[in-house]
Backbone as a ProteinNet text record, in pm:
[ID]
protein_1_A
[PRIMARY]
MQASLGRKGDYSVRAVLDIARHNGNRRKAREIATEMDIPNRYLTQILANLVQHGLLEAVAGPSGGYVLARQPGEVSLLEVVEAAEGPIALDVCVLRGGPCSWENTCPVHVPWARAQNAMAEQLSTTSLADLVGIDEELAAGTHQIPEDTPPHKISTPRLPRKPDRRKR
[TERTIARY]
-4910.6	-4889.9	-4808	-4717	-4631.8	-4664	-4704.2	-4723	-4606.3	-4514.6	-4397.4	-4350.4	-4262.6	-4204.6	-4092.1	-4073.1	-3954	-3835.9	-3719.6	-3598.7	-3606.2	-3655.2	-3664.2	-3759.2	-3872.3	-3967.1	-3910.3	-3845.6	-3782.1	-3681.7	-3590	-3486.8	-3546.2	-3651.3	-3715.4	-3778.3	-3848.7	-3911.5	-3804.4	-3699.2	-3591.3	-3528.5	-3503.9	-3438.9	-3525.5	-3655.4	-3739.6	-3762.1	-3762.9	-3774.6	-3653.9	-3534.3	-3414.8	-3421.5	-3462.3	-3470.7	-3578.1	-3690.8	-3796.8	-3751.9	-3670.5	-3616.5	-3535.1	-3469.4	-3381.8	-3447.7	-3578	-3653.1	-3593.8	-3571.9	-3515.5	-3365	-3298.4	-3154.1	-3129	-3044.5	-3010.3	-2931.1	-2963.6	-2895.1	-2816.9	-2691.7	-2606	-2642	-2625.6	-2655.7	-2574.1	-2448.6	-2364.9	-2413.2	-2468.9	-2524.2	-2646.6	-2732.6	-2853	-2813.8	-2720.1	-2676.3	-2621.9	-2540.9	-2481.1	-2587.7	-2670.2	-2772	-2875.4	-2913.8	-3024	-2978.3	-2846.8	-2791.9	-2841.2	-2819.7	-2856.7	-2729.3	-2707.4	-2586.9	-2583.6	-2475.3	-2463.8	-2482.3	-2429	-2439	-2584.1	-2668.2	-2809	-2890.9	-2847.4	-2921.5	-2931.9	-2828	-2833.5	-2945.3	-2967.4	-3077.9	-3212.8	-3221.6	-3345.2	-3378	-3278	-3299.2	-3337.7	-3272.8	-3306.7	-3452.1	-3497.7	-3636.3	-3732.1	-3698.2	-3784.4	-3786.8	-3675	-3670.9	-3760.7	-3748.2	-3827.7	-3978	-4016.4	-4157.5	-4203.4	-4114.1	-4151.6	-4160.7	-4103.7	-4107.9	-3988	-3875.2	-3753.1	-3706.2	-3625.1	-3552	-3405	-3326.3	-3182	-3111.4	-3011.4	-2929.2	-2786.2	-2722.9	-2585.4	-2486.9	-2365.4	-2258.2	-2221.5	-2114.7	-2063.7	-2165.3	-2252.4	-2353	-2488.4	-2487.2	-2609.9	-2654.3	-2751.3	-2805.4	-2951.2	-3021.8	-3161.6	-3250.6	-3365.5	-3468	-3603	-3701.7	-3837.2	-3889	-3964.8	-4023.8	-4141.6	-4202	-4311.2	-4284.9	-4363.3	-4349.9	-4381.8	-4320.2	-4343.4	-4490.3	-4569.2	-4711.4	-4791.8	-4729.9	-4798.6	-4759.8	-4670.9	-4625.1	-4674.1	-4750.5	-4804.1	-4709.1	-4721.4	-4645.4	-4683.9	-4809.6	-4853.3	-4777.9	-4757.4	-4684.5	-4543.3	-4478.1	-4341.1	-4339.7	-4430.1	-4436.3	-4467.7	-4564.8	-4601.3	-4493.6	-4419.6	-4308.5	-4203.2	-4183	-4080.6	-4128.9	-4248.9	-4293.9	-4405.5	-4457.5	-4570.1	-4701.1	-4810.3	-4940.9	-4979	-5048.8	-5105.9	-5232.2	-5226.7	-5339.1	-5353	-5478.3	-5507.9	-5518.7	-5403.1	-5399.2	-5417.8	-5376.6	-5389.4	-5464.3	-5528.3	-5604	-5509.5	-5553.5	-5471.2	-5468.2	-5563.3	-5563.9	-5487.6	-5364.8	-5278.2	-5261.6	-5258.1	-5219.1	-5327	-5438	-5542.2	-5640.2	-5731.4	-5832.7	-5922.9	-5948.3	-6026	-6127.4	-6251.9	-6355.8	-6415.8	-6351.7	-6400.4	-6323.5	-6393.2	-6326	-6267.5	-6349.5	-6304.4	-6281.2	-6352.8	-6336	-6350.2	-6299.8	-6314.7	-6381.5	-6414.7	-6479.1	-6394	-6263	-6173.5	-6153.5	-6190.6	-6159.3	-6211	-6337.2	-6395.2	-6332.8	-6326.7	-6264.6	-6117.3	-6047.3	-5905.2	-5889.1	-5971.6	-5965.1	-5999.3	-6097.1	-6133.2	-6018.7	-5952	-5837.1	-5725.3	-5702	-5599.2	-5634.8	-5760.3	-5804.5	-5788.4	-5815.3	-5798.4	-5651.7	-5562	-5419.5	-5377.7	-5421.3	-5387	-5441.3	-5560.7	-5619.8	-5536.7	-5493.5	-5411	-5278.7	-5215	-5088	-5107.1	-5221.6	-5244.6	-5272.6	-5321.5	-5351.5	-5236.5	-5128.4	-5010.2	-4906.4	-4868.8	-4772.3	-4631.2	-4534.8	-4397	-4384.4	-4460.7	-4458.5	-4506.7	-4609	-4656	-4544.3	-4473.5	-4365.3	-4252.1	-4217.9	-4112	-4153.7	-4279.9	-4329.3	-4322.3	-4363.3	-4356	-4210.8	-4123.2	-3981	-3921.8	-3959.6	-3909.5	-3960.3	-4086.8	-4142.6	-4072.2	-4045	-3974	-3835.1	-3764.9	-3630.9	-3634.8	-3742.2	-3755.3	-3814.5	-3863.4	-3925	-4065.4	-4131.3	-4263.9	-4375.6	-4342.5	-4444.8	-4530.3	-4660.1	-4755.2	-4811.6	-4790.1	-4844.1	-4992.9	-5077.9	-5222.4	-5254.6	-5361	-5398.9	-5431.9	-5483.5	-5519.4	-5400.4	-5280.6	-5159.4	-5060.4	-5058.6	-4966.2	-4820.6	-4729	-4587.4	-4533.1	-4417.1	-4350.8	-4317.7	-4330.3	-4290.5	-4138.6	-4073.7	-3926.9	-3887.2	-3821.3	-3788.4	-3659.2	-3652.5	-3532.9	-3460.4	-3333.7	-3262.3	-3256.9	-3282.7	-3279.2	-3136.8	-3088.1	-2955.3	-2963.9	-2862.6	-2866.9	-2864.3	-2949	-2950.5	-2830.2	-2770.4	-2655.8	-2708.9	-2653.3	-2702.7	-2673.3	-2763.8	-2744.9	-2642	-2529	-2419.9	-2436.1	-2526.4	-2546	-2643.2	-2623.9	-2714.5	-2841.8	-2950.6	-3080.5	-3122.9
16804.5	16756.1	16627.7	16615.5	16497	16419	16294.8	16206	16109.1	16126.9	16040	16017.8	15921.7	15890.7	15987.5	16013.1	16083.2	15987.3	16038	15955.7	15833.9	15852.8	15741.6	15633.5	15674.8	15579.3	15509.2	15585	15529.1	15421.6	15455	15360.1	15239.3	15261.1	15149.9	15051.8	15103.9	15016.5	14942	15012	14944.5	14833.5	14861.6	14763.2	14638.5	14656.9	14538.4	14464.1	14535.1	14467.2	14376.5	14426.4	14343.6	14221.3	14241.4	14130	14030.7	14081.2	13992.9	13914.9	13977.1	13906.3	13784.2	13794.8	13688.2	13618	13605	13551.3	13419.9	13415.7	13296.4	13304.1	13391.6	13411.7	13543.1	13538.9	13662.4	13753.6	13881.8	13981.6	14075	14093.4	14189	14330.1	14425	14564.4	14610.2	14571.5	14616.2	14557.9	14434.3	14374.8	14453.8	14486.5	14562.6	14700.1	14764.9	14899.2	14898.1	14798.9	14789.2	14758.8	14659.4	14616.2	14725.3	14798	14893.2	15038.9	15061	15196.1	15287	15239.7	15313.7	15341	15464.7	15491.2	15402	15329	15233.5	15300.2	15419.9	15487.4	15517.4	15540.8	15569.2	15440.1	15339.5	15214.1	15148.5	15153.9	15090.4	15151.2	15281.9	15347.1	15299.2	15288.1	15242.1	15100.5	15012.2	14872.8	14862	14940.4	14938.5	14980.3	15079.2	15124.4	15013.2	14942.9	14834.4	14716.4	14691.3	14589.1	14633.4	14759.6	14813.8	14804.4	14821.1	14812.2	14667.7	14570.2	14430.1	14377.3	14450.7	14405.2	14319.2	14342.9	14266	14204.2	14099.9	14042.4	14055.1	14086.8	14101.5	13993.1	13932.3	13831.3	13881	13891.7	13940.2	13829.1	13868	13771.2	13753.3	13675.4	13656.9	13596.4	13509.4	13450.6	13519.5	13635.3	13708.9	13792.4	13875.3	13964.3	13991.8	14035.8	14074.5	13982.6	13947.7	13870.9	13933.4	13905.2	13951.5	13879.6	13949.9	13889.6	13799	13823.1	13740	13710.4	13624.3	13591.5	13714.7	13728.5	13846.1	13870.5	13766.1	13782.8	13834.3	13836.4	13880.3	14022	14086	14221.5	14315.7	14416.7	14509.7	14627.1	14683.5	14803.9	14917.4	14923.6	15026.5	15015.5	14893.4	14875.1	14932.4	14908.2	14957	15109.2	15164.8	15310.8	15378.5	15325.5	15388.1	15369.8	15259.5	15242.3	15349	15383.2	15480.8	15625	15653	15790.9	15830.5	15733	15762.4	15734.3	15742.7	15709.5	15804	15747.7	15829.5	15890	16018	16082.7	16226.1	16271.3	16409.4	16489.3	16530.9	16600.8	16751.5	16806.8	16950.8	16975.7	17086.8	17122.7	17133.8	17084.2	17090.9	17231.8	17315.8	17455.8	17535.7	17567	17631.6	17780.2	17858.5	17997.8	18094.2	18046.3	18137.6	18167.2	18258.7	18286.4	18164.5	18128.1	18007.4	18034.9	18011.8	18028.9	17894.7	17786.5	17653.6	17600.4	17541.7	17491.5	17353	17254.4	17115.1	17062.4	17114.4	17070.6	17190	17171.5	17273.5	17205.6	17277.1	17212.7	17103.2	17105.9	17008.1	16885.4	16895.8	16792	16653.6	16641	16509	16444.3	16512.4	16444	16412	16499.2	16473.8	16354.5	16347.2	16235.4	16104.1	16107.5	15985.9	15940.2	16033.9	15998.7	15938.6	15998.6	15948.3	15808.7	15786.5	15654.5	15550.1	15589.7	15497	15459.4	15557	15526.8	15431.5	15458.3	15370.7	15229.6	15219.6	15088.3	15012.9	15081.7	15017.1	14969.6	15052.6	15013.8	14897.9	14894.2	14786.5	14653.8	14656.1	14531	14487.6	14561.8	14525.2	14468.9	14344.5	14279.6	14286.7	14255.3	14246.9	14136.8	14029.7	13923.1	13977.5	14063.9	14127.1	14208.1	14285.9	14370.3	14286.6	14177.4	14089.2	14032	13992.2	13939.9	14043.2	14165	14273	14300.3	14301	14325.9	14219.9	14094.7	13986.3	14002.7	14041.5	14065.4	14182.7	14288	14402.6	14361.9	14282.9	14238.3	14149.8	14070.9	13981.5	14052.6	14176.2	14249.5	14201.2	14134.1	14079.2	14152.3	14251.6	14321.4	14410.5	14394.9	14476.8	14583.3	14709.1	14817.8	14829.8	14825.6	14838.2	14970.5	14968.6	15087.7	15206.5	15180.3	15290.9	15341.2	15295.7	15335.3	15396	15527.4	15588.7	15569.7	15555.6	15542.7	15676.4	15671.2	15794.2	15880.7	16011.1	16102	16110.8	16098.1	16097.1	15960.1	15883.1	15747.2	15744.3	15646.6	15624.3	15506.1	15522.4	15408.9	15291.7	15173.2	15051.7	15000.7	14982.1	14924.4	14775	14715.1	14569.4	14500.8	14400.9	14325	14235.3	14229.8	14142.5	14004.1	13898.7	13763.6	13729	13652.8	13604.7	13491.4	13511.3	13412.7	13296	13312.3	13203.2	13100.8	12975.4	12870	12879.6	12850	12854.3	12718.2
-11922.6	-11787.6	-11793.1	-11703.5	-11696.8	-11570.1	-11584.5	-11469.9	-11472.4	-11381.3	-11379.7	-11236.7	-11223.2	-11092.8	-11060.8	-10932.2	-10888	-10894.4	-10865.9	-10872.8	-10782.4	-10661.6	-10566.6	-10618.9	-10674.7	-10731.3	-10852.8	-10939.8	-11060.1	-11021	-10931.8	-10891.2	-10818.8	-10740.8	-10669.6	-10767.6	-10867.8	-10967.2	-11045.5	-11086.4	-11160.1	-11076.6	-10947.6	-10860.1	-10843.2	-10813.4	-10793.3	-10924.8	-11036.9	-11165.5	-11189.4	-11158.3	-11173	-11081.9	-10958.7	-10863.7	-10908.9	-10959.7	-11009	-11132.6	-11218.1	-11335.6	-11293.3	-11180.3	-11129.2	-11011	-11014.2	-10901.8	-10851.8	-10721.4	-10659.2	-10640.5	-10713.8	-10698.4	-10625.3	-10525.8	-10454.4	-10546.2	-10539.4	-10622	-10531.8	-10563.4	-10492.7	-10537.2	-10447.4	-10480.9	-10601.2	-10608.8	-10721.5	-10854.1	-10851.2	-10973.5	-11019.9	-10924	-10956.3	-11009.4	-10941.4	-10982.6	-11124.7	-11155.8	-11289.5	-11394	-11367.4	-11463.7	-11491.1	-11386.5	-11400	-11404.3	-11410.2	-11421.5	-11308.8	-11186.2	-11065.5	-10987.9	-10942.1	-10861.7	-10737.3	-10719.1	-10609.3	-10473.1	-10457.6	-10327.4	-10289.5	-10390.1	-10366	-10358.6	-10430.9	-10436	-10299.3	-10219.2	-10087.4	-10002.9	-10014.5	-9942.5	-9996.6	-10128.3	-10193.2	-10146.4	-10149.6	-10110.5	-9962.9	-9876.8	-9734.4	-9713.3	-9787.6	-9777.2	-9821.3	-9928.4	-9977	-9879	-9811.7	-9706.7	-9591.5	-9551.3	-9440.8	-9470.3	-9595.3	-9633.5	-9658.7	-9637.2	-9648.2	-9790.5	-9886.5	-10025.9	-10061.4	-9993.8	-10017.4	-9887.2	-9901.3	-9788.5	-9820.6	-9720.3	-9737.6	-9658.1	-9720.4	-9654.8	-9659.7	-9543.7	-9536.8	-9569.2	-9601.8	-9623.2	-9768.2	-9791.2	-9926.8	-10023.6	-9973.9	-10062.4	-10044.2	-9979.7	-9953.2	-10070.8	-10045	-10146.2	-10117	-10217.9	-10203.2	-10286	-10228.1	-10297.1	-10264.2	-10347	-10318.2	-10194.5	-10113.7	-9994.3	-10030.9	-10147.5	-10198.2	-10345.5	-10402.5	-10544	-10629.8	-10748.3	-10832.8	-10865.4	-10877.7	-10906.1	-10788.6	-10670.7	-10549.3	-10507.2	-10580.9	-10547.2	-10656.6	-10617.4	-10716.5	-10739.1	-10856.1	-10888.9	-10793.9	-10753.6	-10659.3	-10527	-10477.7	-10351.8	-10361.4	-10472.8	-10491.4	-10499.7	-10579.2	-10595.7	-10463	-10390	-10263	-10156.5	-10159.9	-10065.4	-10090.4	-10216.7	-10252.8	-10239	-10284.7	-10298.4	-10203.5	-10128.2	-10040.3	-10111.5	-10036.6	-10093.7	-10207.6	-10305.4	-10411.7	-10352	-10323.9	-10256	-10303.2	-10310.5	-10346.7	-10217.4	-10165.5	-10037.6	-10050.8	-10161.9	-10183.1	-10313.5	-10321.1	-10439.8	-10559.2	-10673.9	-10794.3	-10852.7	-10814.5	-10857.1	-10752.6	-10782.6	-10684	-10713.1	-10609.3	-10621	-10665.1	-10713.8	-10758.8	-10647.9	-10674.4	-10572	-10554.9	-10432.6	-10406.7	-10297.3	-10327.6	-10226.8	-10187.2	-10228.8	-10195.5	-10075	-9980.7	-9860.7	-9878.9	-9911.5	-9916.4	-10056.9	-10151.7	-10290.1	-10383	-10502.2	-10605.5	-10725.1	-10831.1	-10945.8	-11010.8	-10993.2	-11054.9	-10965.5	-10838.9	-10741.1	-10781.4	-10813.4	-10840.8	-10964.2	-11080.6	-11195.5	-11171.9	-11101.2	-11074.6	-10981	-10877.2	-10782.9	-10852.9	-10943.5	-11016.9	-11106.8	-11172.3	-11257.4	-11172	-11057.5	-10966.6	-10916.7	-10884	-10838.7	-10949.3	-11073.7	-11186.4	-11202.7	-11184.7	-11195.3	-11083.2	-10961.7	-10849.1	-10872.2	-10927.5	-10956	-11058.9	-11164.7	-11267.8	-11209.1	-11127.6	-11065.5	-10968.1	-10900.1	-10802.8	-10870.7	-10994.8	-11065.1	-11156.4	-11154.3	-11232.2	-11136.7	-11157	-11067.8	-11125.9	-11042.6	-11091.3	-11195.3	-11181.9	-11283	-11417.6	-11414.8	-11538.6	-11602	-11520.2	-11572	-11629.7	-11563.4	-11614.5	-11749.6	-11762.1	-11888.6	-12000.1	-11970.6	-12069.6	-12105.9	-12005	-12030.1	-12121.7	-12099.7	-12186.1	-12328.9	-12343.1	-12476.6	-12544.9	-12470.3	-12527.3	-12575.1	-12493	-12530.1	-12655.2	-12669.1	-12784.2	-12906	-12886	-12995.8	-13028.7	-12934.1	-12960.5	-12886.6	-12805.8	-12726.9	-12816.4	-12803.9	-12878.8	-12785.3	-12818.1	-12737	-12767.8	-12665.2	-12689.9	-12759.3	-12839.6	-12916.2	-12827.5	-12706.2	-12617.1	-12535	-12569.2	-12497.8	-12596.5	-12606.7	-12702.3	-12658.7	-12754	-12718.4	-12668.1	-12606.5	-12561.6	-12682.7	-12666.3	-12774	-12782.5	-12667.6	-12662.2	-12610.4	-12692.2	-12650.7	-12570.2	-12480.7	-12400.3	-12461.8	-12497.2	-12557.3	-12460.6	-12511.8	-12430	-12425.1	-12305.2	-12286.8	-12310.9	-12368.9	-12386.2	-12250.2	-12233.7	-12108.2	-12102.6	-11985.2	-11964.3	-11929.1	-11985.3	-11952.6	-11807.9	-11748.8	-11611.5	-11619.4	-11556.3	-11565.7	-11468.3	-11372	-11276.4	-11332.2	-11295.7	-11337.7	-11255.7	-11320.6	-11250	-11207.6
[MASK]
++++++++++++++++++++++++++++++++++++++++++++++++++++++++++++++++++++++++++++++++++++++++++++++++++++++++++++++++++++++++++++++++++++++++++++++++++++++++++++++++++++++++

């Protein structure tokens, strides 16, 4: 079984991570698109959705761009995922297509709902500041993966981070 984000969720998390990395500095959509390898034409829709959900603020004009609406430590990963993909909810039975004589729940419902609730809890307690810290450790080669967290079986090559050319 694969538990992963859809494209909209993936791009939303990447975009807010880039903005959180540059906290306090406005980021242009083209900068985010380039840094995070997101198609620019799609990114504008993603950013507009995040503004609509109150996670980002947009400032128009030559010195404009996008900033977080709150501090990175105050924005949870769950908020970003749910803004992009909708609420994490067990709306339909996980046993699809087979004969079913259960009305409201099936034998799998309770353990599946508990697993889903645990995932939502973990995402809600992980802030953008946490992600930025992990990202910095990964870039420095100092991040220690916890023993209860197996690495990906198929790794994604890490693109080199481009230095922030603006003064902080």
